gemmi code that builds the backbone of each chain (N, CA, C; Angstrom):
import gemmi

chains = {
    "A": [
        ("MET", (47.819, 70.169, -13.143), (47.585, 69.792, -11.737), (48.873, 70.051, -10.934)),
        ("ASP", (48.691, 70.319, -9.671), (49.810, 70.589, -8.760), (50.859, 69.470, -8.813)),
        ("ASP", (52.165, 69.879, -8.688), (53.272, 68.913, -8.778), (53.201, 67.808, -7.742)),
        ("GLY", (52.736, 68.142, -6.545), (52.708, 67.152, -5.478), (51.527, 66.204, -5.552)),
        ("PHE", (50.601, 66.492, -6.476), (49.388, 65.679, -6.582), (49.747, 64.281, -7.054)),
        ("ASN", (49.278, 63.277, -6.339), (49.615, 61.882, -6.622), (48.349, 61.144, -7.049)),
        ("GLU", (48.235, 60.880, -8.357), (47.031, 60.218, -8.898), (46.824, 58.848, -8.256)),
        ("PHE", (47.925, 58.144, -8.021), (47.828, 56.802, -7.449), (47.228, 56.863, -6.042)),
        ("LEU", (47.690, 57.802, -5.237), (47.182, 57.905, -3.874), (45.782, 58.501, -3.824)),
        ("HIS", (45.379, 59.210, -4.869), (44.120, 59.948, -4.803), (42.895, 59.049, -4.942)),
        ("VAL", (43.093, 57.788, -5.317), (41.958, 56.850, -5.321), (41.375, 56.851, -3.902)),
        ("PRO", (40.052, 57.080, -3.748), (39.485, 57.293, -2.401), (39.861, 56.228, -1.361)),
        ("ALA", (39.799, 54.961, -1.734), (40.106, 53.925, -0.737), (41.574, 53.993, -0.319)),
        ("ARG", (42.475, 54.228, -1.293), (43.907, 54.296, -0.949), (44.196, 55.536, -0.110)),
        ("LEU", (43.556, 56.649, -0.457), (43.780, 57.870, 0.316), (43.275, 57.687, 1.737)),
        ("ALA", (42.146, 57.011, 1.890), (41.621, 56.749, 3.236), (42.610, 55.888, 4.027)),
        ("ILE", (43.185, 54.884, 3.376), (44.128, 53.986, 4.061), (45.344, 54.768, 4.531)),
        ("VAL", (45.964, 55.518, 3.635), (47.200, 56.228, 4.038), (46.894, 57.334, 5.041)),
        ("ALA", (45.708, 57.959, 4.933), (45.347, 58.998, 5.909), (45.139, 58.396, 7.300)),
        ("LEU", (44.619, 57.179, 7.353), (44.482, 56.493, 8.648), (45.854, 56.092, 9.190)),
        ("LEU", (46.770, 55.716, 8.299), (48.095, 55.274, 8.739), (49.000, 56.441, 9.128)),
        ("ALA", (48.727, 57.615, 8.553), (49.666, 58.732, 8.692), (50.018, 59.111, 10.129)),
        ("PRO", (49.061, 59.229, 11.065), (49.458, 59.642, 12.422), (50.020, 58.500, 13.271)),
        ("THR", (50.001, 57.278, 12.756), (50.327, 56.128, 13.601), (51.691, 55.546, 13.275)),
        ("SER", (52.187, 54.670, 14.178), (53.390, 53.917, 13.867), (52.989, 52.572, 13.262)),
        ("TRP", (52.127, 51.831, 13.906), (51.595, 50.586, 13.338), (50.090, 50.559, 13.533)),
        ("THR", (49.385, 50.020, 12.537), (47.925, 49.947, 12.604), (47.483, 48.543, 12.239)),
        ("GLU", (46.473, 48.075, 12.946), (45.997, 46.725, 12.712), (45.090, 46.651, 11.487)),
        ("PHE", (45.185, 45.547, 10.758), (44.396, 45.325, 9.544), (42.907, 45.464, 9.837)),
        ("GLY", (42.460, 44.857, 10.944), (41.040, 44.879, 11.283), (40.522, 46.292, 11.527)),
        ("PHE", (41.349, 47.143, 12.129), (40.924, 48.526, 12.368), (40.753, 49.258, 11.043)),
        ("LEU", (41.718, 49.093, 10.126), (41.606, 49.729, 8.816), (40.335, 49.276, 8.106)),
        ("ARG", (40.104, 47.972, 8.117), (38.937, 47.423, 7.425), (37.648, 48.014, 7.980)),
        ("ASP", (37.537, 48.078, 9.301), (36.301, 48.563, 9.921), (36.175, 50.087, 9.819)),
        ("ALA", (37.295, 50.790, 9.833), (37.244, 52.259, 9.824), (36.860, 52.793, 8.449)),
        ("ILE", (37.252, 52.092, 7.367), (37.041, 52.658, 6.025), (35.555, 52.776, 5.662)),
        ("PRO", (34.680, 51.826, 5.744), (34.787, 50.383, 5.911), (34.861, 49.670, 4.549)),
        ("THR", (35.492, 48.487, 4.582), (35.631, 47.726, 3.347), (35.756, 46.250, 3.723)),
        ("SER", (35.924, 45.414, 2.705), (36.047, 43.974, 2.966), (37.522, 43.604, 3.124)),
        ("ASP", (37.758, 42.421, 3.672), (39.131, 41.923, 3.826), (39.848, 41.867, 2.477)),
        ("SER", (39.143, 41.325, 1.478), (39.812, 41.116, 0.184), (40.119, 42.449, -0.489)),
        ("ALA", (39.162, 43.405, -0.428), (39.395, 44.711, -1.047), (40.563, 45.422, -0.369)),
        ("LEU", (40.592, 45.360, 0.944), (41.680, 46.012, 1.682), (43.010, 45.358, 1.343)),
        ("SER", (43.020, 44.038, 1.275), (44.260, 43.325, 0.937), (44.780, 43.747, -0.427)),
        ("LYS", (43.863, 43.937, -1.375), (44.286, 44.339, -2.737), (44.910, 45.725, -2.703)),
        ("HIS", (44.266, 46.638, -2.002), (44.817, 47.993, -1.937), (46.162, 48.003, -1.219)),
        ("LEU", (46.276, 47.230, -0.151), (47.541, 47.179, 0.577), (48.642, 46.578, -0.297)),
        ("SER", (48.283, 45.575, -1.096), (49.281, 44.996, -2.007), (49.757, 46.044, -3.008)),
        ("SER", (48.802, 46.848, -3.536), (49.183, 47.907, -4.483), (50.090, 48.929, -3.812)),
        ("LEU", (49.703, 49.318, -2.603), (50.502, 50.316, -1.887), (51.880, 49.765, -1.534)),
        ("ALA", (51.932, 48.497, -1.152), (53.219, 47.882, -0.815), (54.100, 47.757, -2.057)),
        ("ALA", (53.479, 47.446, -3.204), (54.241, 47.321, -4.449), (54.881, 48.653, -4.830)),
        ("LYS", (54.210, 49.739, -4.481), (54.756, 51.074, -4.750), (55.784, 51.493, -3.700)),
        ("GLY", (55.872, 50.702, -2.641), (56.814, 51.040, -1.567), (56.263, 52.039, -0.576)),
        ("TYR", (54.934, 52.181, -0.531), (54.339, 53.179, 0.353), (53.983, 52.610, 1.728)),
        ("VAL", (53.726, 51.313, 1.802), (53.396, 50.713, 3.089), (54.232, 49.465, 3.316)),
        ("GLU", (54.326, 49.112, 4.599), (54.994, 47.878, 5.010), (53.961, 47.061, 5.766)),
        ("VAL", (53.889, 45.760, 5.448), (52.924, 44.875, 6.098), (53.696, 43.845, 6.911)),
        ("ARG", (53.271, 43.658, 8.143), (53.968, 42.710, 9.024), (52.929, 41.778, 9.635)),
        ("LYS", (53.235, 40.489, 9.656), (52.315, 39.520, 10.281), (52.957, 39.028, 11.579)),
        ("ASP", (52.241, 39.266, 12.691), (52.731, 38.864, 14.001), (52.019, 37.594, 14.444)),
        ("LYS", (52.804, 36.602, 14.845), (52.198, 35.387, 15.409), (52.397, 35.415, 16.906)),
        ("HIS", (51.338, 35.054, 17.639), (51.500, 34.907, 19.071), (50.546, 33.824, 19.538)),
        ("ALA", (50.568, 33.557, 20.854), (49.793, 32.435, 21.387), (48.316, 32.562, 21.071)),
        ("GLY", (47.800, 33.800, 21.064), (46.371, 34.009, 20.853), (45.942, 33.974, 19.406)),
        ("GLY", (46.894, 33.940, 18.480), (46.518, 33.948, 17.067), (47.536, 34.716, 16.258)),
        ("ARG", (47.028, 35.406, 15.231), (47.911, 36.143, 14.339), (47.320, 37.511, 14.069)),
        ("ARG", (48.170, 38.532, 13.973), (47.713, 39.871, 13.649), (48.508, 40.384, 12.473)),
        ("THR", (47.831, 41.142, 11.633), (48.511, 41.803, 10.524), (48.588, 43.286, 10.843)),
        ("LEU", (49.797, 43.818, 10.828), (50.022, 45.224, 11.142), (50.581, 45.928, 9.914)),
        ("ILE", (50.180, 47.168, 9.755), (50.590, 47.931, 8.577), (51.121, 49.288, 9.037)),
        ("ARG", (52.119, 49.781, 8.326), (52.575, 51.140, 8.585), (53.055, 51.767, 7.280)),
        ("LEU", (53.078, 53.093, 7.269), (53.623, 53.795, 6.118), (55.142, 53.691, 6.141)),
        ("THR", (55.744, 53.533, 4.979), (57.198, 53.625, 4.862), (57.577, 55.113, 4.833)),
        ("PRO", (58.832, 55.443, 4.994), (59.232, 56.857, 4.879), (58.821, 57.458, 3.533)),
        ("ASP", (58.965, 56.671, 2.453), (58.529, 57.171, 1.134), (57.022, 57.408, 1.108)),
        ("GLY", (56.287, 56.457, 1.675), (54.836, 56.579, 1.691), (54.394, 57.798, 2.480)),
        ("ARG", (55.054, 58.033, 3.614), (54.713, 59.185, 4.447), (55.010, 60.494, 3.696)),
        ("GLN", (56.146, 60.510, 3.028), (56.520, 61.715, 2.291), (55.554, 61.972, 1.155)),
        ("GLU", (55.170, 60.919, 0.396), (54.231, 61.089, -0.709), (52.867, 61.531, -0.209)),
        ("PHE", (52.436, 60.967, 0.910), (51.150, 61.373, 1.466), (51.168, 62.854, 1.853)),
        ("ARG", (52.248, 63.281, 2.510), (52.344, 64.687, 2.923), (52.351, 65.609, 1.698)),
        ("ARG", (53.064, 65.203, 0.672), (53.100, 66.016, -0.548), (51.719, 66.093, -1.172)),
        ("HIS", (51.030, 64.968, -1.202), (49.695, 64.946, -1.797), (48.719, 65.780, -0.976)),
        ("ALA", (48.769, 65.650, 0.366), (47.871, 66.442, 1.214), (48.166, 67.928, 1.044)),
        ("ALA", (49.447, 68.289, 0.946), (49.817, 69.696, 0.748), (49.305, 70.189, -0.607)),
        ("ALA", (49.373, 69.326, -1.630), (48.869, 69.694, -2.953), (47.364, 69.943, -2.905)),
        ("LEU", (46.635, 69.111, -2.180), (45.189, 69.310, -2.041), (44.897, 70.644, -1.357)),
        ("GLU", (45.679, 70.947, -0.316), (45.494, 72.224, 0.389), (45.718, 73.395, -0.562)),
        ("ARG", (46.763, 73.302, -1.378), (47.068, 74.407, -2.297), (45.969, 74.568, -3.348)),
        ("ILE", (45.466, 73.457, -3.848), (44.400, 73.525, -4.856), (43.171, 74.200, -4.270)),
        ("VAL", (42.820, 73.814, -3.050), (41.643, 74.407, -2.400), (41.886, 75.892, -2.123)),
        ("ALA", (43.080, 76.231, -1.651), (43.386, 77.629, -1.338), (43.348, 78.475, -2.602)),
        ("THR", (43.872, 77.927, -3.692), (43.873, 78.660, -4.964), (42.440, 78.879, -5.447)),
        ("ALA", (41.620, 77.841, -5.326), (40.240, 77.957, -5.796), (39.459, 78.962, -4.955)),
        ("ARG", (39.838, 79.113, -3.689), (39.117, 80.016, -2.796), (39.629, 81.435, -2.874)),
        ("ALA", (40.859, 81.620, -3.415), (41.448, 82.963, -3.438), (40.554, 83.880, -4.252)),
        ("PRO", (40.332, 85.147, -3.782), (39.477, 86.071, -4.534), (40.116, 86.366, -5.866)),
        ("GLN", (39.270, 86.402, -6.929), (39.760, 86.698, -8.261), (40.059, 88.190, -8.348)),
        ("GLY", (41.053, 88.612, -9.169), (41.371, 90.023, -9.376), (40.172, 90.722, -9.992)),
        ("GLY", (39.873, 91.952, -9.516), (38.715, 92.695, -10.049), (39.036, 93.352, -11.374)),
        ("GLU", (38.010, 93.789, -12.072), (38.183, 94.464, -13.362), (38.779, 95.841, -13.085)),
        ("PRO", (39.724, 96.293, -13.873), (40.276, 97.637, -13.659), (39.203, 98.687, -13.924)),
        ("ASP", (39.333, 99.878, -13.240), (38.360, 100.959, -13.448), (38.565, 101.586, -14.804)),
        ("GLY", (37.545, 102.165, -15.343), (37.674, 102.888, -16.607), (36.998, 102.199, -17.769)),
    ],
    "B": [
        ("MET", (38.724, 67.512, -12.480), (38.445, 67.373, -11.040), (37.873, 68.688, -10.504)),
        ("THR", (36.756, 68.634, -9.809), (36.109, 69.854, -9.337), (36.653, 70.255, -7.968)),
        ("PHE", (36.366, 71.505, -7.610), (36.769, 72.026, -6.307), (36.168, 71.169, -5.188)),
        ("HIS", (34.910, 70.792, -5.345), (34.244, 70.024, -4.291), (34.860, 68.644, -4.119)),
        ("GLU", (35.312, 68.047, -5.222), (35.956, 66.745, -5.111), (37.263, 66.865, -4.322)),
        ("VAL", (38.014, 67.913, -4.599), (39.277, 68.124, -3.886), (39.002, 68.437, -2.424)),
        ("GLN", (38.001, 69.289, -2.180), (37.643, 69.627, -0.795), (37.192, 68.385, -0.040)),
        ("ASP", (36.402, 67.548, -0.689), (35.936, 66.308, -0.045), (37.109, 65.396, 0.286)),
        ("ALA", (38.081, 65.327, -0.633), (39.254, 64.484, -0.382), (40.040, 65.014, 0.814)),
        ("LEU", (40.185, 66.326, 0.877), (40.915, 66.941, 1.991), (40.180, 66.710, 3.312)),
        ("ASP", (38.861, 66.870, 3.274), (38.056, 66.603, 4.476), (38.225, 65.165, 4.923)),
        ("ASP", (38.287, 64.240, 3.958), (38.424, 62.834, 4.311), (39.794, 62.568, 4.939)),
        ("VAL", (40.818, 63.212, 4.422), (42.163, 63.055, 4.999), (42.146, 63.479, 6.468)),
        ("ARG", (41.529, 64.627, 6.732), (41.475, 65.114, 8.119), (40.650, 64.179, 8.988)),
        ("ARG", (39.527, 63.714, 8.422), (38.642, 62.828, 9.170), (39.352, 61.539, 9.545)),
        ("ARG", (40.113, 60.987, 8.636), (40.785, 59.717, 8.902), (41.862, 59.886, 9.975)),
        ("GLY", (42.573, 60.989, 9.941), (43.570, 61.245, 10.981), (42.918, 61.313, 12.353)),
        ("ALA", (41.789, 62.018, 12.413), (41.059, 62.129, 13.675), (40.551, 60.761, 14.126)),
        ("GLN", (40.103, 59.949, 13.185), (39.634, 58.595, 13.511), (40.738, 57.770, 14.164)),
        ("ALA", (41.936, 57.825, 13.590), (43.056, 57.043, 14.126), (43.422, 57.531, 15.523)),
        ("ARG", (43.489, 58.860, 15.683), (43.840, 59.411, 17.005), (42.773, 59.065, 18.042)),
        ("ALA", (41.513, 59.153, 17.657), (40.421, 58.835, 18.583), (40.495, 57.372, 19.029)),
        ("GLU", (40.815, 56.480, 18.108), (40.904, 55.062, 18.451), (42.061, 54.815, 19.426)),
        ("HIS", (43.180, 55.509, 19.210), (44.329, 55.383, 20.101), (43.938, 55.782, 21.532)),
        ("VAL", (43.263, 56.912, 21.655), (42.856, 57.393, 22.981), (41.811, 56.456, 23.587)),
        ("ARG", (40.831, 56.057, 22.773), (39.768, 55.197, 23.285), (40.325, 53.896, 23.852)),
        ("HIS", (41.240, 53.281, 23.104), (41.793, 52.006, 23.552), (42.667, 52.184, 24.794)),
        ("GLY", (43.555, 53.181, 24.754), (44.492, 53.376, 25.853), (43.827, 53.760, 27.166)),
        ("LEU", (42.690, 54.438, 27.067), (41.985, 54.858, 28.278), (40.741, 54.008, 28.541)),
        ("SER", (40.730, 52.804, 28.023), (39.607, 51.905, 28.314), (39.767, 51.345, 29.725)),
        ("TRP", (38.680, 50.846, 30.268), (38.647, 50.451, 31.685), (39.727, 49.438, 32.083)),
        ("PRO", (39.984, 48.391, 31.316), (41.009, 47.437, 31.779), (42.376, 48.091, 32.024)),
        ("TYR", (42.794, 48.978, 31.104), (44.114, 49.599, 31.279), (44.095, 50.618, 32.402)),
        ("LEU", (43.011, 51.384, 32.500), (42.913, 52.359, 33.589), (42.964, 51.655, 34.940)),
        ("LEU", (42.244, 50.558, 35.075), (42.213, 49.850, 36.360), (43.570, 49.221, 36.672)),
        ("ALA", (44.235, 48.678, 35.656), (45.562, 48.089, 35.876), (46.553, 49.167, 36.309)),
        ("GLU", (46.498, 50.329, 35.643), (47.417, 51.410, 36.006), (47.100, 51.965, 37.382)),
        ("ALA", (45.813, 52.056, 37.711), (45.429, 52.528, 39.045), (45.937, 51.559, 40.115)),
        ("LEU", (45.838, 50.268, 39.837), (46.319, 49.272, 40.797), (47.829, 49.402, 40.994)),
        ("LEU", (48.540, 49.626, 39.909), (49.994, 49.826, 39.984), (50.333, 51.033, 40.859)),
        ("VAL", (49.656, 52.143, 40.604), (49.906, 53.366, 41.375), (49.552, 53.132, 42.836)),
        ("PHE", (48.409, 52.466, 43.061), (47.984, 52.201, 44.438), (49.025, 51.347, 45.163)),
        ("MET", (49.492, 50.292, 44.499), (50.475, 49.405, 45.133), (51.749, 50.169, 45.480)),
        ("ALA", (52.183, 51.021, 44.568), (53.424, 51.759, 44.803), (53.273, 52.736, 45.968)),
        ("PHE", (52.170, 53.482, 45.981), (51.993, 54.506, 47.003), (51.600, 53.908, 48.344)),
        ("ALA", (50.696, 52.925, 48.328), (50.204, 52.342, 49.582), (51.293, 51.584, 50.319)),
        ("SER", (52.319, 51.130, 49.574), (53.377, 50.329, 50.206), (54.160, 51.124, 51.242)),
        ("TYR", (54.029, 52.451, 51.228), (54.714, 53.271, 52.231), (54.230, 52.942, 53.642)),
        ("ASP", (52.969, 52.466, 53.751), (52.411, 52.154, 55.071), (52.784, 50.765, 55.553)),
        ("LEU", (53.352, 49.952, 54.681), (53.674, 48.582, 55.068), (55.014, 48.546, 55.808)),
        ("PRO", (55.084, 47.720, 56.856), (56.366, 47.609, 57.572), (57.375, 46.837, 56.725)),
        ("ASN", (58.649, 47.100, 56.956), (59.695, 46.347, 56.255), (59.594, 44.862, 56.606)),
        ("PRO", (59.822, 43.924, 55.724), (60.234, 44.127, 54.332), (59.096, 44.161, 53.336)),
        ("TRP", (57.825, 44.255, 53.849), (56.682, 44.124, 52.951), (56.572, 45.294, 51.978)),
        ("GLY", (57.079, 46.450, 52.426), (57.026, 47.590, 51.522), (57.764, 47.322, 50.227)),
        ("GLY", (58.951, 46.687, 50.352), (59.721, 46.373, 49.157), (59.198, 45.159, 48.421)),
        ("ALA", (58.411, 44.343, 49.128), (57.939, 43.102, 48.510), (56.935, 43.354, 47.401)),
        ("VAL", (56.326, 44.536, 47.365), (55.352, 44.808, 46.297), (56.049, 45.132, 44.984)),
        ("LEU", (57.366, 45.293, 45.044), (58.088, 45.688, 43.832), (57.930, 44.639, 42.733)),
        ("LEU", (58.138, 43.371, 43.093), (58.063, 42.325, 42.059), (56.667, 42.208, 41.455)),
        ("PRO", (55.602, 42.089, 42.264), (54.273, 42.040, 41.633), (53.953, 43.283, 40.807)),
        ("SER", (54.439, 44.447, 41.256), (54.205, 45.674, 40.481), (54.879, 45.587, 39.122)),
        ("LEU", (56.121, 45.104, 39.118), (56.845, 44.967, 37.850), (56.136, 43.988, 36.935)),
        ("LEU", (55.675, 42.876, 37.505), (54.980, 41.878, 36.693), (53.689, 42.444, 36.122)),
        ("LEU", (52.955, 43.199, 36.946), (51.709, 43.802, 36.471), (51.992, 44.812, 35.371)),
        ("ALA", (53.050, 45.610, 35.567), (53.401, 46.615, 34.551), (53.769, 45.937, 33.239)),
        ("MET", (54.608, 44.916, 33.320), (55.030, 44.221, 32.096), (53.855, 43.533, 31.421)),
        ("GLY", (52.980, 42.928, 32.227), (51.811, 42.262, 31.668), (50.888, 43.243, 30.972)),
        ("THR", (50.684, 44.405, 31.592), (49.807, 45.424, 31.004), (50.375, 45.922, 29.679)),
        ("ILE", (51.678, 46.167, 29.668), (52.315, 46.636, 28.433), (52.202, 45.579, 27.348)),
        ("ALA", (52.443, 44.310, 27.707), (52.380, 43.227, 26.717), (50.975, 43.102, 26.134)),
        ("VAL", (49.970, 43.169, 26.986), (48.588, 43.066, 26.508), (48.254, 44.266, 25.622)),
        ("TYR", (48.691, 45.445, 26.035), (48.423, 46.651, 25.242), (49.035, 46.520, 23.845)),
        ("LEU", (50.295, 46.114, 23.792), (50.971, 46.005, 22.495), (50.313, 44.951, 21.617)),
        ("ARG", (49.799, 43.903, 22.234), (49.184, 42.842, 21.447), (47.801, 43.254, 20.949)),
        ("ARG", (47.087, 44.064, 21.735), (45.684, 44.322, 21.399), (45.419, 45.692, 20.787)),
        ("ALA", (46.349, 46.620, 20.928), (46.075, 47.969, 20.435), (45.865, 47.954, 18.934)),
        ("PRO", (44.712, 48.436, 18.458), (44.487, 48.485, 17.014), (45.342, 49.553, 16.329)),
        ("VAL", (45.730, 50.554, 17.104), (46.520, 51.656, 16.563), (47.639, 51.957, 17.553)),
        ("ARG", (48.858, 52.054, 17.044), (49.972, 52.459, 17.918), (50.506, 53.785, 17.418)),
        ("MET", (50.659, 54.716, 18.354), (51.184, 56.029, 17.995), (52.650, 56.118, 18.391)),
        ("PRO", (53.451, 56.861, 17.631), (54.841, 57.051, 18.047), (54.881, 57.959, 19.275)),
        ("LEU", (55.863, 57.728, 20.145), (56.016, 58.581, 21.327), (56.745, 59.855, 20.905)),
        ("THR", (56.083, 60.971, 21.106), (56.682, 62.253, 20.734), (57.334, 62.892, 21.960)),
        ("TYR", (58.166, 63.916, 21.711), (58.779, 64.643, 22.831), (57.689, 65.257, 23.700)),
        ("ARG", (56.668, 65.817, 23.023), (55.581, 66.455, 23.756), (54.873, 65.437, 24.637)),
        ("GLY", (54.614, 64.254, 24.071), (53.942, 63.202, 24.838), (54.770, 62.755, 26.026)),
        ("ALA", (56.086, 62.610, 25.821), (56.959, 62.195, 26.915), (57.012, 63.266, 28.004)),
        ("LEU", (57.074, 64.534, 27.593), (57.119, 65.623, 28.582), (55.816, 65.680, 29.372)),
        ("LEU", (54.700, 65.527, 28.659), (53.398, 65.546, 29.335), (53.292, 64.393, 30.319)),
        ("GLY", (53.771, 63.220, 29.904), (53.736, 62.059, 30.790), (54.586, 62.279, 32.030)),
        ("ALA", (55.786, 62.845, 31.825), (56.671, 63.118, 32.964), (56.042, 64.142, 33.898)),
        ("ALA", (55.436, 65.173, 33.308), (54.786, 66.208, 34.125), (53.621, 65.621, 34.915)),
        ("ALA", (52.856, 64.762, 34.259), (51.723, 64.127, 34.943), (52.213, 63.244, 36.084)),
        ("GLY", (53.308, 62.519, 35.867), (53.871, 61.667, 36.912), (54.342, 62.482, 38.107)),
        ("LEU", (55.031, 63.578, 37.819), (55.507, 64.447, 38.902), (54.332, 65.059, 39.657)),
        ("GLY", (53.313, 65.451, 38.898), (52.122, 66.021, 39.525), (51.440, 65.017, 40.434)),
        ("LEU", (51.393, 63.773, 39.968), (50.766, 62.696, 40.749), (51.518, 62.471, 42.060)),
        ("VAL", (52.832, 62.430, 41.981), (53.654, 62.222, 43.177), (53.471, 63.394, 44.139)),
        ("GLY", (53.467, 64.600, 43.589), (53.288, 65.790, 44.425), (51.952, 65.784, 45.133)),
        ("LEU", (50.906, 65.434, 44.384), (49.562, 65.390, 44.958), (49.464, 64.307, 46.028)),
        ("PHE", (50.091, 63.176, 45.757), (50.086, 62.087, 46.733), (50.763, 62.527, 48.031)),
        ("ARG", (51.914, 63.181, 47.912), (52.641, 63.606, 49.118), (51.811, 64.607, 49.929)),
        ("LEU", (51.153, 65.517, 49.191), (50.323, 66.513, 49.870), (49.169, 65.841, 50.606)),
        ("LEU", (48.479, 64.957, 49.901), (47.319, 64.268, 50.490), (47.734, 63.421, 51.693)),
        ("SER", (48.824, 62.681, 51.545), (49.224, 61.791, 52.647), (49.728, 62.598, 53.850)),
        ("ASP", (50.382, 63.749, 53.592), (50.809, 64.613, 54.709), (49.598, 65.143, 55.463)),
        ("VAL", (48.602, 65.591, 54.708), (47.374, 66.099, 55.337), (46.669, 64.971, 56.088)),
        ("ALA", (46.570, 63.796, 55.455), (45.899, 62.657, 56.102), (46.623, 62.268, 57.378)),
        ("GLY", (47.962, 62.257, 57.328), (48.735, 61.923, 58.519), (48.538, 62.957, 59.611)),
        ("ALA", (48.490, 64.222, 59.217), (48.358, 65.313, 60.195), (47.012, 65.264, 60.920)),
        ("VAL", (45.956, 64.836, 60.215), (44.635, 64.809, 60.867), (44.360, 63.460, 61.528)),
        ("GLY", (45.364, 62.565, 61.517), (45.239, 61.320, 62.252), (44.559, 60.191, 61.499)),
        ("VAL", (44.521, 60.242, 60.166), (43.926, 59.142, 59.388), (44.827, 57.906, 59.507)),
        ("PRO", (44.268, 56.750, 59.842), (45.100, 55.542, 59.897), (45.542, 55.144, 58.499)),
        ("ALA", (46.758, 54.620, 58.378), (47.332, 54.236, 57.082), (47.162, 55.369, 56.079)),
        ("PRO", (47.746, 56.538, 56.352), (47.492, 57.710, 55.517), (47.918, 57.529, 54.064)),
        ("HIS", (49.018, 56.793, 53.841), (49.469, 56.620, 52.456), (48.498, 55.750, 51.680)),
        ("MET", (47.952, 54.729, 52.327), (47.027, 53.833, 51.658), (45.722, 54.560, 51.322)),
        ("VAL", (45.244, 55.341, 52.296), (43.988, 56.071, 52.093), (44.167, 57.107, 50.985)),
        ("SER", (45.287, 57.828, 51.045), (45.553, 58.860, 50.025), (45.700, 58.221, 48.647)),
        ("ALA", (46.402, 57.097, 48.596), (46.591, 56.409, 47.324), (45.251, 55.953, 46.761)),
        ("ALA", (44.389, 55.432, 47.620), (43.079, 54.963, 47.163), (42.261, 56.122, 46.606)),
        ("ALA", (42.251, 57.235, 47.345), (41.481, 58.408, 46.897), (42.018, 58.930, 45.572)),
        ("LEU", (43.344, 58.999, 45.482), (43.988, 59.501, 44.263), (43.686, 58.597, 43.067)),
        ("CYS", (43.721, 57.294, 43.296), (43.500, 56.344, 42.195), (42.048, 56.391, 41.718)),
        ("VAL", (41.116, 56.457, 42.616), (39.707, 56.533, 42.211), (39.467, 57.817, 41.422)),
        ("ALA", (39.949, 58.934, 41.973), (39.777, 60.214, 41.267), (40.489, 60.194, 39.920)),
        ("GLY", (41.677, 59.615, 39.901), (42.461, 59.568, 38.675), (41.781, 58.744, 37.588)),
        ("VAL", (41.259, 57.582, 37.955), (40.580, 56.721, 36.981), (39.353, 57.422, 36.410)),
        ("LEU", (38.546, 58.011, 37.264), (37.338, 58.684, 36.789), (37.689, 59.879, 35.904)),
        ("THR", (38.689, 60.650, 36.319), (39.107, 61.820, 35.539), (39.668, 61.396, 34.184)),
        ("ALA", (40.525, 60.384, 34.193), (41.150, 59.941, 32.944), (40.098, 59.399, 31.980)),
        ("HIS", (39.142, 58.643, 32.487), (38.099, 58.087, 31.629), (37.242, 59.192, 31.022)),
        ("ARG", (36.909, 60.182, 31.857), (36.098, 61.300, 31.382), (36.871, 62.129, 30.347)),
        ("TRP", (38.159, 62.366, 30.644), (39.008, 63.126, 29.731), (39.127, 62.407, 28.385)),
        ("GLY", (39.322, 61.091, 28.442), (39.429, 60.309, 27.214), (38.160, 60.400, 26.381)),
        ("ALA", (37.015, 60.316, 27.028), (35.748, 60.420, 26.306), (35.622, 61.796, 25.664)),
        ("THR", (36.064, 62.831, 26.371), (36.014, 64.199, 25.833), (36.927, 64.336, 24.619)),
        ("VAL", (38.128, 63.793, 24.708), (39.076, 63.883, 23.601), (38.531, 63.157, 22.374)),
        ("VAL", (37.990, 61.960, 22.578), (37.441, 61.184, 21.453), (36.280, 61.942, 20.825)),
        ("ALA", (35.396, 62.479, 21.656), (34.241, 63.235, 21.131), (34.725, 64.454, 20.360)),
        ("ARG", (35.755, 65.126, 20.858), (36.270, 66.316, 20.190), (36.875, 65.951, 18.847)),
        ("GLU", (37.642, 64.870, 18.791), (38.253, 64.446, 17.530), (37.171, 64.120, 16.511)),
        ("LEU", (36.147, 63.400, 16.951), (35.105, 62.993, 16.021), (34.190, 64.164, 15.684)),
        ("ARG", (34.051, 65.139, 16.594), (33.242, 66.324, 16.307), (33.922, 67.173, 15.245)),
        ("GLY", (35.245, 67.209, 15.267), (35.990, 67.928, 14.251), (35.695, 67.386, 12.870)),
        ("ILE", (35.411, 66.095, 12.806), (35.030, 65.476, 11.538), (33.701, 66.049, 11.079)),
        ("ASP", (32.727, 66.106, 11.986), (31.402, 66.616, 11.617), (31.483, 68.069, 11.185)),
        ("GLY", (32.329, 68.849, 11.876), (32.468, 70.257, 11.530), (32.979, 70.423, 10.111)),
        ("SER", (33.917, 69.601, 9.721), (34.472, 69.728, 8.376), (33.480, 69.252, 7.334)),
        ("ARG", (32.601, 68.353, 7.704), (31.606, 67.864, 6.742), (30.562, 68.924, 6.429)),
        ("ARG", (30.281, 69.804, 7.430), (29.183, 70.754, 7.239), (29.579, 71.894, 6.310)),
        ("ARG", (30.904, 72.007, 6.010), (31.328, 73.085, 5.101), (30.810, 72.867, 3.701)),
    ],
}
model = gemmi.Model(1)
for chain_id, residues in chains.items():
    chain = gemmi.Chain(chain_id)
    for i, (resn, *xyz) in enumerate(residues, 1):
        res = gemmi.Residue()
        res.name, res.seqid = resn, gemmi.SeqId(i, " ")
        for name, pos in zip(("N", "CA", "C"), xyz):
            atom = gemmi.Atom()
            atom.name, atom.element = name, gemmi.Element(name[0])
            atom.pos, atom.b_iso = gemmi.Position(*pos), 0.0
            res.add_atom(atom)
        chain.add_residue(res)
    model.add_chain(chain)
structure = gemmi.Structure()
structure.add_model(model)
structure.setup_entities()
């Protein structure tokens, strides 16, 4: 498998989470949950796994209206995601490349 | 792992990016923020018609409205995007364009004898701006989400 391929990130739910986080600076927990879609507990478990690997940072904001949980990719997480996405692109490009033809004769 | 599994994963990566961008645009160009920004622009431009010292008196309420809008946006935005150079340049260009258009409209309004030309021009500009921005936002969101459908059909 390609060097940049990340088995840990390739789990569909985790890949969906980091792909949603990739273009953003901070993303709300509720948006991630609804966009995937998944449950609060399942999302929390995946975020804990990603945070343990150092791929995401979780921040809890308190304000007068309540509390919000915000998540963002760490620099390591962003780099690993980019490497993994590039690896997927290469695998697809390789699979699509025309095979060499049989020599004449 | 099959080719289709990898292709599906890649499609999902693209789809999720588009989802996040679409949500950013949808939230930022929703009616409450558009109306607050239009009111800010209207107050700034229309104040040219007010006699001194009332023209300067709108500065404080404008600042408060701007700060309040930013605070609400930061608290409620489900997705925050980093400000890029391109985004900052586009914003600056749009601001300059807005000022230029306002000056042109108010000069024309003044020349044809419209009473309170700056206020009238500001009102026209703000209404047109809100409708255009809302329509543009809907187009951008539809385009982002349509890109998802296009990748699925492969």
